[in-house]
N, C-alpha and C positions, 0 to 999 in steps of 0.2 A: 743359169744350169746348163751344164754340157751335155753332148750326147750320152757319155759314158753313167751320168747323174740319172739322166731319164731312162736311158736302157735298163740300169742297175734297180730301178723304183720299179719299172714294169713286171722285172723279171721277179722279183723280192713279193711282189701284190699276186703275180703267178701262182709262186710256192707256197705263199700262205694259203691261198685257195686250194690248191693242189693237197695241201697240210690237212687242212679241214675237210674236205672230199672222204681221203683215206680215213681221217679218223671215223667221222661219220659212218662210214662203210664198213670199218674195222679193216679196212685194207692196209696190213702195214706197209707193203711196198710203197703205194701212192703214197702214203704218207712221209714214207722216208724220202723217197722222190721230191715230194715237196720241200722238205727239209733243207734237201742239197738245193735247190734251185732258190729257195730261200735267203739260202747263206751265201750262194755266188752272188744272188742279186747287190745283197747288202754290202760284198766286198767291190764288185763293180762299181757301185754307188759310190762307195769310200774313195776306191782309184780316179772318181770323174771330181770329186773335192779337194783330193791333192793336187791333181791338173789346175783345175782351176785357181786353186791358192797360189800356186808356186808360179802359172801365168802373171796374177795380179803382184806377186812380188817380183816377178821379172821387169813389168811394167813401171810399176812404182820405184824400180831402182833406175831403170832407164830415165826415170821423168827427175831424180836427184841427181841424175848424173850431167842432165843439160841443164838445171839449176847451176851446176859448178862451172860449166863453161860460158855461162854470161857475167 
């Protein structure tokens, strides 16, 4: 898990908490802020996943190239 994935997960959880607090108190603004924060966290987490997958594929491709050189 890379930094973006961790930060995204944290932001997602904070957003969920804020969303729930807004819902419980009837504060629509806080609830909306929580929704935005949750979505931003999910996007950041996905960006981290894409970065991780890309790095793995590059490493795998480099390993395949080394096999061809032998």
